[in-house]
C-alpha positions as CSV (number, residue, x, y, z in Angstrom):
1,X,-7.8,-6.0,4.4
2,X,-6.1,-2.7,5.5
3,X,-6.9,0.3,3.5
4,X,-4.0,1.5,1.4
5,X,-3.0,5.2,1.7
6,X,-3.3,5.3,-2.1
7,X,-7.0,4.5,-2.3
8,X,-8.3,5.6,-5.8
9,X,-11.4,7.2,-4.4
10,X,-9.4,9.3,-2.0
11,X,-7.1,10.3,-4.9
12,X,-10.0,11.4,-7.0
13,X,-11.6,13.3,-4.1
14,X,-8.3,15.0,-3.3
15,X,-7.9,16.0,-6.9
16,X,-11.4,17.4,-7.0
17,X,-10.7,19.6,-4.0
18,X,-7.4,20.9,-5.2
19,X,-7.9,21.2,-9.0
20,X,-9.2,24.7,-9.0
21,X,-6.6,25.9,-6.5
22,X,-3.6,24.2,-8.1
23,X,-4.7,24.7,-11.7
24,X,-2.6,21.7,-12.6
25,X,-5.1,19.0,-13.7
26,X,-8.2,20.9,-14.8
27,X,-7.3,20.5,-18.5
28,X,-6.0,16.9,-18.2
29,X,-7.7,13.9,-19.7
30,X,-7.5,10.1,-19.3
31,X,-4.2,8.6,-18.0
32,X,-2.6,12.1,-17.7
33,X,-5.3,13.2,-15.2
34,X,-4.9,10.1,-13.1
35,X,-1.1,10.5,-13.1
36,X,-1.5,14.1,-11.9
37,X,-3.7,12.8,-9.1
38,X,-0.9,10.4,-8.0
39,X,1.5,13.4,-8.0
40,X,-0.9,15.4,-5.9
41,X,-1.2,12.5,-3.4
42,X,2.6,12.4,-3.1
43,X,2.6,16.2,-2.6
44,X,0.1,15.9,0.3
45,X,2.3,13.4,2.1
46,X,5.7,14.8,1.4
47,X,5.1,18.5,0.8
48,X,6.7,18.3,-2.7
49,X,6.3,16.6,-6.0
50,X,8.4,13.5,-6.8
51,X,11.7,14.1,-8.6
52,X,11.4,11.0,-10.7
53,X,9.4,7.7,-11.1
54,X,11.7,5.9,-8.6
55,X,10.3,8.0,-5.7
56,X,6.7,6.7,-6.3
57,X,6.1,3.5,-4.4
58,X,5.6,0.7,-7.0
59,X,2.7,-0.9,-5.1
60,X,0.9,2.4,-5.0
61,X,1.2,3.0,-8.7
62,X,0.2,-0.6,-9.4
63,X,-2.8,-0.1,-7.2
64,X,-4.0,2.9,-9.1
65,X,-3.3,1.6,-12.6
66,X,-0.9,-0.4,-14.6
67,X,0.3,-0.2,-18.2
68,X,-1.7,-2.3,-20.7
69,X,0.5,-5.2,-21.6
70,X,0.1,-7.6,-24.6
71,X,-1.5,-10.1,-22.3
72,X,-3.9,-7.5,-21.0
73,X,-4.8,-6.5,-24.6
74,X,-5.5,-10.1,-25.5
75,X,-7.6,-10.6,-22.4
76,X,-9.6,-7.5,-23.1
77,X,-10.2,-8.6,-26.7
78,X,-11.4,-12.0,-25.6
79,X,-13.7,-10.3,-23.0
80,X,-15.2,-7.9,-25.5
81,X,-15.7,-10.6,-28.2
82,X,-17.5,-12.9,-25.8
83,X,-19.6,-10.5,-23.7
84,X,-20.0,-7.3,-25.8
85,X,-19.4,-7.7,-29.5
86,X,-21.9,-10.6,-29.9
87,X,-24.7,-8.2,-29.1
88,X,-23.2,-4.8,-29.9
89,X,-21.7,-4.2,-33.4
90,X,-21.1,-0.5,-33.2
91,X,-17.4,0.2,-32.7
92,X,-18.0,3.4,-30.6
93,X,-20.1,1.5,-28.1
94,X,-17.7,-1.4,-27.9
95,X,-15.0,1.2,-27.2
96,X,-17.0,2.5,-24.3
97,X,-17.2,-1.0,-22.8
98,X,-13.4,-1.4,-23.4
99,X,-12.6,1.7,-21.3
100,X,-15.0,0.7,-18.6
101,X,-13.3,-2.7,-18.4
102,X,-9.9,-1.0,-18.2
103,X,-11.1,1.0,-15.2
104,X,-12.5,-2.1,-13.5
105,X,-9.2,-4.0,-14.1
106,X,-7.1,-0.9,-13.0
107,X,-5.4,-0.9,-16.4
108,X,-4.2,2.3,-17.9
109,X,-6.4,3.1,-21.0
110,X,-4.5,2.2,-24.2
111,X,-3.7,4.9,-26.7
112,X,-6.5,5.8,-29.2
113,X,-4.9,3.7,-32.0
114,X,-4.5,0.7,-29.8
115,X,-8.1,1.0,-28.6
116,X,-9.2,0.9,-32.2
117,X,-7.2,-2.2,-32.9
118,X,-8.6,-4.0,-29.8
119,X,-12.1,-3.1,-30.7
120,X,-11.7,-4.2,-34.3
121,X,-10.1,-7.5,-33.2
122,X,-13.0,-8.1,-30.8
123,X,-15.6,-7.4,-33.4
124,X,-13.9,-9.6,-35.9
125,X,-13.5,-12.5,-33.5
126,X,-17.2,-12.2,-32.4
127,X,-18.3,-12.2,-36.0
128,X,-16.2,-15.2,-36.9
129,X,-17.6,-17.2,-34.0
130,X,-21.2,-16.1,-34.7
131,X,-21.1,-16.8,-38.4
132,X,-19.5,-20.2,-37.9
133,X,-22.3,-21.0,-35.4
134,X,-25.1,-19.8,-37.8
135,X,-23.6,-21.8,-40.7
136,X,-23.3,-24.9,-38.6
137,X,-27.1,-24.8,-38.0
138,X,-27.9,-25.1,-41.7
139,X,-28.1,-28.2,-43.7
140,X,-25.6,-28.8,-46.6
141,X,-28.5,-28.4,-49.1
142,X,-29.5,-25.0,-47.6
143,X,-25.9,-23.8,-47.6
144,X,-25.7,-24.7,-51.3
145,X,-28.9,-22.9,-52.2
146,X,-27.7,-19.8,-50.3
147,X,-24.3,-19.8,-52.0
148,X,-26.0,-20.3,-55.4
149,X,-27.8,-16.9,-54.9
150,X,-24.6,-15.1,-55.7
151,X,-22.8,-17.7,-57.7
152,X,-21.8,-16.6,-61.2
153,X,-21.8,-13.2,-62.8
154,X,-25.5,-13.2,-63.9
155,X,-27.2,-15.5,-61.4
156,X,-29.9,-16.1,-63.9
157,X,-29.7,-19.9,-63.4
158,X,-29.4,-19.7,-59.6
159,X,-32.7,-21.2,-58.6
160,X,-33.4,-21.1,-54.9
161,X,-34.9,-24.6,-54.7
162,X,-32.6,-26.1,-57.3
163,X,-35.7,-27.0,-59.3
164,X,-35.6,-25.1,-62.6
165,X,-34.0,-21.9,-63.9
166,X,-35.1,-18.4,-64.2
167,X,-36.5,-17.2,-67.5
168,X,-34.4,-15.0,-69.7
169,X,-36.4,-11.9,-68.9
170,X,-37.0,-12.7,-65.2
171,X,-34.9,-10.9,-62.6
172,X,-32.4,-12.9,-60.6
173,X,-33.7,-14.5,-57.5
174,X,-31.7,-12.3,-55.1
175,X,-32.8,-9.2,-56.9
176,X,-36.4,-10.4,-56.7
177,X,-36.1,-10.9,-53.0
178,X,-34.7,-7.4,-52.5
179,X,-37.6,-5.8,-54.4
180,X,-40.1,-3.7,-52.4
181,X,-43.8,-4.6,-52.7
182,X,-46.0,-2.6,-55.1
183,X,-49.4,-1.0,-54.6
184,X,-52.4,-2.9,-53.3
185,X,-53.5,-5.1,-56.2
186,X,-54.0,-8.8,-57.2
187,X,-50.7,-8.7,-59.1
188,X,-48.8,-7.4,-56.1
189,X,-50.3,-10.1,-53.9
190,X,-49.3,-12.9,-56.4
191,X,-45.8,-11.5,-56.7
192,X,-45.3,-11.4,-52.9
193,X,-46.6,-14.9,-52.6
194,X,-44.1,-16.1,-55.2
195,X,-41.3,-14.2,-53.3
196,X,-42.3,-15.7,-50.0
197,X,-42.3,-19.2,-51.5
198,X,-38.9,-18.7,-53.1
199,X,-37.4,-17.6,-49.7
200,X,-39.0,-20.6,-47.9
201,X,-37.5,-22.9,-50.5
202,X,-34.1,-22.3,-49.1
203,X,-35.1,-24.2,-46.0
204,X,-34.0,-21.8,-43.2
205,X,-34.8,-23.2,-39.7
206,X,-37.3,-21.1,-37.9
207,X,-35.0,-20.6,-34.9
208,X,-31.9,-19.9,-36.9
209,X,-31.3,-16.5,-35.2
210,X,-33.2,-17.2,-32.0
211,X,-30.3,-16.5,-29.7
212,X,-28.7,-13.7,-31.8
213,X,-29.5,-10.0,-30.9
214,X,-32.1,-8.6,-33.3
215,X,-29.9,-5.5,-34.1
216,X,-27.0,-7.9,-35.1
217,X,-29.3,-9.7,-37.5
218,X,-30.6,-6.4,-38.8
219,X,-27.0,-5.3,-39.4
220,X,-26.2,-8.4,-41.4
221,X,-29.4,-8.0,-43.4
222,X,-28.5,-4.3,-44.2
223,X,-25.0,-5.4,-45.4
224,X,-26.4,-8.1,-47.6
225,X,-29.1,-5.7,-49.0
226,X,-26.5,-3.1,-50.2
227,X,-23.6,-5.3,-51.2
228,X,-23.4,-6.5,-54.8
229,X,-23.2,-10.2,-55.6
230,X,-19.6,-9.9,-56.6
231,X,-18.7,-8.3,-53.3
232,X,-20.6,-10.9,-51.3
233,X,-18.7,-13.6,-53.2
234,X,-15.4,-12.3,-51.7
235,X,-16.4,-13.0,-48.1
236,X,-15.5,-16.3,-46.4
237,X,-18.3,-18.9,-46.8
238,X,-19.6,-18.6,-43.2
239,X,-19.9,-14.9,-43.4
240,X,-21.4,-15.0,-46.9
241,X,-23.9,-17.6,-45.9
242,X,-24.8,-15.7,-42.7
243,X,-25.3,-12.4,-44.4
244,X,-27.6,-13.9,-47.0
245,X,-29.4,-16.0,-44.5
246,X,-30.1,-12.9,-42.4
247,X,-31.5,-11.1,-45.5
248,X,-33.7,-14.1,-46.4
249,X,-34.9,-14.5,-42.8
250,X,-35.8,-10.8,-42.5
251,X,-37.4,-10.7,-45.9
252,X,-39.5,-13.8,-45.1
253,X,-40.9,-12.0,-42.1
254,X,-41.4,-8.7,-44.0
255,X,-43.1,-10.6,-46.9
256,X,-45.4,-12.3,-44.5
257,X,-46.4,-9.0,-43.0
258,X,-46.9,-7.5,-46.4
259,X,-49.2,-10.3,-47.4
260,X,-51.3,-9.9,-44.3
261,X,-51.6,-6.2,-45.0
262,X,-52.5,-6.9,-48.6
263,X,-55.2,-9.3,-47.4
264,X,-56.7,-6.7,-45.1
265,X,-56.6,-4.0,-47.7
266,X,-58.0,-6.2,-50.5
267,X,-61.0,-7.4,-48.5
268,X,-61.7,-3.8,-47.6
269,X,-61.3,-2.7,-51.2
270,X,-63.8,-5.4,-52.4
271,X,-66.5,-4.1,-50.0
272,X,-65.7,-0.4,-50.7
273,X,-65.8,-0.8,-54.4
274,X,-69.0,-2.8,-54.3
275,X,-70.8,-0.1,-52.3
276,X,-69.4,2.7,-54.5
277,X,-70.5,0.8,-57.7
278,X,-74.0,0.2,-56.4
279,X,-74.3,3.8,-55.1
280,X,-73.2,5.2,-58.5
281,X,-75.8,3.0,-60.2
282,X,-78.6,4.1,-58.0
283,X,-77.8,7.7,-57.1
284,X,-79.1,9.1,-60.4
285,X,-82.3,7.1,-60.2
286,X,-82.9,7.9,-56.6
287,X,-85.4,10.7,-56.0
288,X,-86.6,11.5,-52.5
289,X,-90.4,11.5,-52.3
290,X,-91.7,14.0,-49.8
291,X,-94.9,13.8,-47.8
292,X,-95.0,10.0,-47.5
293,X,-97.4,10.2,-44.5
294,X,-99.9,12.3,-46.4
295,X,-99.7,10.0,-49.4
296,X,-100.4,6.9,-47.3
297,X,-103.3,8.7,-45.6
298,X,-104.9,9.7,-48.8
299,X,-104.4,6.2,-50.2
300,X,-106.1,4.7,-47.2
301,X,-108.9,7.2,-47.2
302,X,-109.6,6.7,-50.9
303,X,-109.5,2.9,-50.6
304,X,-111.9,2.9,-47.7
305,X,-114.2,5.4,-49.4
306,X,-114.5,3.2,-52.6
307,X,-113.4,-0.3,-51.7
308,X,-115.1,-1.7,-54.8
309,X,-113.5,0.8,-57.2
310,X,-110.6,0.3,-59.6
311,X,-107.1,1.3,-58.7
312,X,-106.7,3.7,-61.6
313,X,-110.0,5.3,-60.9
314,X,-109.8,5.6,-57.1
315,X,-106.2,5.3,-55.9
316,X,-104.1,7.1,-58.5
317,X,-106.3,10.3,-58.5
318,X,-105.9,10.5,-54.6
319,X,-102.2,11.2,-54.9
320,X,-100.6,14.3,-56.4
321,X,-98.8,13.1,-59.5
322,X,-100.7,9.9,-59.6
323,X,-99.0,6.8,-60.9
324,X,-95.6,8.5,-61.3
325,X,-95.4,9.5,-57.7
326,X,-96.3,6.0,-56.5
327,X,-93.7,4.5,-58.8
328,X,-91.1,6.9,-57.3
329,X,-92.1,5.9,-53.8
330,X,-91.7,2.2,-54.6
331,X,-88.3,2.8,-56.2
332,X,-87.1,4.8,-53.2
333,X,-88.0,1.9,-50.9
334,X,-86.2,-0.6,-53.1
335,X,-83.0,1.5,-53.2
336,X,-82.8,1.8,-49.5
337,X,-82.5,-0.5,-46.5
338,X,-82.3,-4.3,-46.8
339,X,-82.7,-4.3,-50.6
340,X,-79.7,-1.9,-51.1
341,X,-77.7,-4.0,-48.7
342,X,-78.4,-7.2,-50.6
343,X,-77.5,-5.5,-53.8
344,X,-74.1,-4.5,-52.4
345,X,-73.5,-8.0,-51.1
346,X,-74.3,-9.5,-54.5
347,X,-72.0,-7.0,-56.2
348,X,-69.3,-7.8,-53.7
349,X,-69.6,-11.5,-54.2
350,X,-69.3,-11.0,-58.0
351,X,-66.2,-8.9,-57.6
352,X,-64.6,-11.4,-55.3
353,X,-65.4,-14.4,-57.5
354,X,-64.3,-12.9,-60.8
355,X,-61.1,-11.2,-59.7
356,X,-59.8,-11.3,-56.2
357,X,-60.6,-14.8,-55.2
358,X,-57.5,-16.3,-57.0
359,X,-55.1,-14.3,-54.8
360,X,-57.0,-14.7,-51.5
361,X,-57.3,-18.4,-51.9
362,X,-53.6,-18.7,-52.6
363,X,-52.9,-16.8,-49.3
364,X,-54.6,-19.7,-47.4
365,X,-51.9,-22.0,-48.8
366,X,-48.9,-19.8,-47.8
367,X,-50.1,-18.2,-44.5
368,X,-50.8,-20.1,-41.3
369,X,-53.4,-18.4,-39.2
370,X,-53.7,-19.1,-35.5
371,X,-55.7,-17.8,-32.5
372,X,-55.1,-18.0,-28.8
373,X,-58.7,-17.2,-28.0
374,X,-61.2,-20.1,-28.2
375,X,-63.9,-17.7,-29.1
376,X,-62.4,-17.1,-32.5
377,X,-61.7,-20.7,-33.4
378,X,-64.7,-20.9,-35.7
379,X,-63.1,-18.3,-38.1
380,X,-59.9,-20.5,-38.3
381,X,-62.1,-23.6,-38.9
382,X,-64.0,-21.6,-41.6
383,X,-60.8,-20.8,-43.4
384,X,-59.8,-24.5,-43.3
385,X,-63.2,-25.3,-44.9
386,X,-62.7,-22.7,-47.6
387,X,-59.2,-24.0,-48.4
388,X,-60.5,-27.6,-48.5
389,X,-63.2,-26.8,-51.1
390,X,-61.2,-24.1,-53.0
391,X,-60.8,-26.3,-56.1
392,X,-64.4,-27.6,-56.1
393,X,-65.2,-25.9,-59.4
394,X,-68.6,-24.4,-59.9
395,X,-70.2,-26.1,-56.9
396,X,-72.9,-23.7,-55.6
397,X,-73.3,-25.2,-52.1
398,X,-71.2,-27.1,-49.6
399,X,-72.1,-30.8,-49.6
400,X,-74.9,-32.0,-47.4
401,X,-73.5,-33.4,-44.2
402,X,-70.4,-31.1,-44.3
403,X,-69.8,-29.3,-41.0
404,X,-69.9,-25.6,-41.7
405,X,-68.4,-23.5,-38.9
406,X,-70.7,-20.7,-37.8
407,X,-69.2,-17.4,-36.7
408,X,-70.5,-13.9,-35.9
409,X,-69.9,-12.5,-39.4
410,X,-72.6,-14.9,-40.8
411,X,-75.3,-13.1,-38.9
412,X,-76.9,-9.7,-39.4
413,X,-77.0,-8.4,-43.0
414,X,-75.3,-11.6,-44.4
415,X,-77.6,-14.1,-42.8
416,X,-80.1,-14.1,-45.7
417,X,-77.4,-14.2,-48.4
418,X,-75.2,-16.9,-46.9
419,X,-78.1,-19.4,-46.7
420,X,-80.3,-20.3,-49.6
421,X,-83.1,-22.8,-50.1
422,X,-82.3,-25.3,-52.9
423,X,-84.7,-26.8,-55.4
424,X,-85.7,-29.5,-52.9
425,X,-86.5,-27.0,-50.2
426,X,-83.3,-27.7,-48.1
427,X,-81.5,-24.8,-46.4
428,X,-77.9,-24.8,-47.8
429,X,-74.8,-22.7,-47.4
430,X,-73.7,-20.8,-50.5
431,X,-70.0,-21.6,-51.0
432,X,-68.8,-18.3,-52.6
433,X,-70.8,-16.1,-50.2
434,X,-69.4,-18.1,-47.3
435,X,-65.9,-17.5,-48.5
436,X,-66.5,-13.7,-48.7
437,X,-67.9,-13.7,-45.2
438,X,-65.0,-15.8,-43.9
439,X,-62.4,-13.4,-45.3
440,X,-64.2,-10.4,-43.9
441,X,-64.2,-12.1,-40.4
442,X,-60.5,-12.8,-40.8
443,X,-59.8,-9.2,-41.7
444,X,-61.6,-8.0,-38.6
445,X,-59.9,-10.4,-36.2
446,X,-56.5,-9.7,-37.7
447,X,-56.8,-6.0,-37.1
448,X,-57.4,-6.6,-33.4
449,X,-54.8,-9.4,-33.3
450,X,-57.3,-12.0,-32.1
451,X,-55.9,-14.0,-35.0
452,X,-52.2,-13.9,-35.7
453,X,-49.9,-15.3,-38.4
454,X,-47.0,-17.7,-37.9
455,X,-43.7,-16.3,-39.2
456,X,-44.9,-12.7,-39.2
457,X,-43.3,-9.8,-37.3
458,X,-45.9,-7.1,-37.0
459,X,-48.8,-9.7,-37.2
460,X,-47.1,-12.2,-34.9
461,X,-48.6,-13.9,-31.8
462,X,-49.4,-11.0,-29.4
463,X,-48.2,-13.2,-26.5
464,X,-44.7,-12.6,-27.9
465,X,-45.0,-8.9,-27.2
466,X,-44.8,-9.6,-23.5
467,X,-41.7,-10.7,-21.5
468,X,-41.6,-14.4,-20.8
469,X,-42.0,-13.9,-17.1
470,X,-44.8,-11.4,-17.4
471,X,-47.4,-13.5,-15.6
472,X,-45.0,-14.5,-12.8
473,X,-44.2,-10.7,-12.3
474,X,-47.6,-9.5,-13.2
475,X,-48.1,-7.2,-10.1
476,X,-44.6,-5.7,-10.5
477,X,-45.1,-5.2,-14.3
478,X,-48.4,-3.5,-13.8
479,X,-46.9,-1.3,-11.1
480,X,-44.1,-0.2,-13.5
481,X,-46.7,0.5,-16.2
482,X,-48.7,2.4,-13.6
483,X,-51.9,0.4,-14.5
484,X,-54.3,-1.2,-12.1
485,X,-54.6,-5.0,-12.0
486,X,-58.4,-4.8,-11.8
487,X,-59.8,-4.4,-15.4
488,X,-62.9,-2.7,-14.2
489,X,-60.8,0.1,-12.7
490,X,-58.7,0.3,-15.9
491,X,-61.9,0.8,-18.0
492,X,-63.5,3.2,-15.5
493,X,-60.9,5.9,-16.1
494,X,-61.2,6.2,-19.9
495,X,-65.0,5.7,-19.6
496,X,-65.2,8.6,-17.2
497,X,-63.1,10.8,-19.4
498,X,-65.2,9.9,-22.5
499,X,-68.4,10.6,-20.6
500,X,-67.2,14.0,-19.4
501,X,-66.1,15.1,-22.9
502,X,-69.3,13.9,-24.6
503,X,-71.4,15.7,-21.9
504,X,-69.4,18.8,-22.5
505,X,-69.9,18.5,-26.3
506,X,-73.6,17.9,-25.8
507,X,-74.0,21.0,-23.5
508,X,-72.1,23.3,-25.8
509,X,-73.2,22.3,-29.2
510,X,-76.7,23.9,-29.1
511,X,-75.0,27.2,-28.2
512,X,-72.7,27.3,-31.3
513,X,-73.9,29.9,-33.8
514,X,-72.7,28.1,-36.9
515,X,-74.5,24.9,-35.7
516,X,-77.8,26.6,-34.8
517,X,-77.9,28.5,-38.1
518,X,-77.3,25.2,-40.0
519,X,-79.9,23.1,-38.1
520,X,-82.5,25.8,-38.0
521,X,-83.0,25.8,-34.2
522,X,-81.1,24.6,-31.1
523,X,-81.3,20.9,-30.4
524,X,-82.4,20.1,-34.0
525,X,-80.3,17.8,-36.1
526,X,-78.9,19.3,-39.3
């Protein structure tokens, strides 16, 4: 195809070269600037400016731009509604796409007011099609439950599941859903569980918004959160249902995240409070006995010197302070090491059993824990065992013959507490202690995302954090992240940095005046 003498790139280039010299178009914008470029092109060919529109070749003007007709406006609206407004709901951004489309189609940009009308029409058309699509994915029962949330002036009888009414003093269901969670406590946990169950009772499909842009769903949720029930009732049913469904969908994910965080905080609190309680009980009674080596030497010397003598006559006089010092020595041993640890564990078990267990056990009914790592399957199986025997009453042990999953948390300090020998000399698993250990293991694995929760956002499956084609484009993705494919190389760099910094700390610390004065001498621990 032959190149037209009115090529747009040439016009723009020509205008760029002449704008400073001519001073004609430097202050022009939009269609006016393009029009002046056409005039300048005419000037370069004929040595003068055109006297009127008739002197400009029609095909040349048409090549550069054409006036936006009604048909063009409708076409632009349809394009924006289908390709832009489904994902972008901000009018200013849709307007940018409109102007870009006009340039692509060689259409003279509409006036500001007309642009606003095209953008508004596109946003409205996209919203109508999207809300109709979302509403069609819901069952009739779910739509009725959602509409019931804002039905009536008070909503007090608008039960989500259609099974009962709210109490006279209870807040409306919609208001309850909008409430922010409270501080870490058993009451907050139980409230959030009820809220999550109420949202689930609506019956929203898990993939209801799967193909809708997250920021569009977030926009709908924000609208539903701030609009009053009376305002929501004025919307067409598809829009009303979609707004409320978006609110419920997002609140379900947020409530799930909140419950996971409450679980983690509660399990930590149980352990921390147990240690603090035991420490407070022992700190006043604790008294450090100095010179333990000398005491043991004197005891041994006295015992060997008079092996047939009585303790009060031979052993007690050998120690300064006599019987009192020996009692303090025994007490110090009992309040430290394994004995102290077992005391903390016993206190922790009592705190869990008497207060927190009710909420944590209910969490097993409402949260679904999963793991993509086979190594952590025993923790998932342990939770299933805990849930299965949650209502077993005051049963001390798990039944004989029951398979009790073994995981890492059962070893170490807890090994002697989890297992106990019964009256018949059989080694059994103590049920309540096993529950405590299972929740502690769950907390640890949740924090490193080895275990994740279905329906959560922050605590979702970590595989969802990666693009779907991550493995297929692994080398390319690692190159963009500027990370090596070899894990050993990846670890070597931070390990080298850590070693260098620790070496520097080790070399400089003995030279610090405040450290040497505290420790007494260089190299001695304070």
